C-alpha positions, 0 to 999 in steps of 0.5 A: 500500500502506498502513502496515498492509500494509507492516508485515505484509509486513515482518514476514513477510519477517523471519520467512522470512529467519529460517527460511531462515538457521536451515535453512541452519545446520542443513544446514551442520551436517548436511553436516559429519557426512556424506561422499560415498560412491560405490557405495552409492546405490540406483537413483533415490536418488543425491544428485547427478551421477555421477562419469563424467558420465552425468547431472548430477542427483540421483535419476537412478541407473540401478541399485543400487550403481553405482561412479559414483553417490554418496550422503551417508552418516554419516562413517566408515560408507562403507567399512563399507557396501561403498562407496568415498570416491573416485569411479571415474575418468572414463576407466575403464569399469565392467562393468554388473551384467548383464555381471558375472553372465555 
C-alpha cells in the first residue's frame, strides 16, 4: 500500500470512529429519557427478551400487550399507557388473551 492509500484509509477510519462515538452519545442520551415498560409492546415490536424467558430477542412478541414483553417508552408515560415498570415474575403464569375472553 502506498502513502496515498494509507492516508485515505486513515482518514476514513477517523471519520467512522467519529460517527460511531457521536451515535453512541446520542443513544446514551436517548436511553436516559426512556424506561422499560412491560405490557405495552405490540406483537413483533418488543425491544428485547421477555421477562419469563420465552425468547431472548427483540421483535419476537407473540401478541399485543403481553405482561412479559417490554418496550422503551418516554419516562413517566408507562403507567399512563396501561403498562407496568416491573416485569411479571418468572414463576407466575399469565392467562393468554384467548383464555381471558372465555
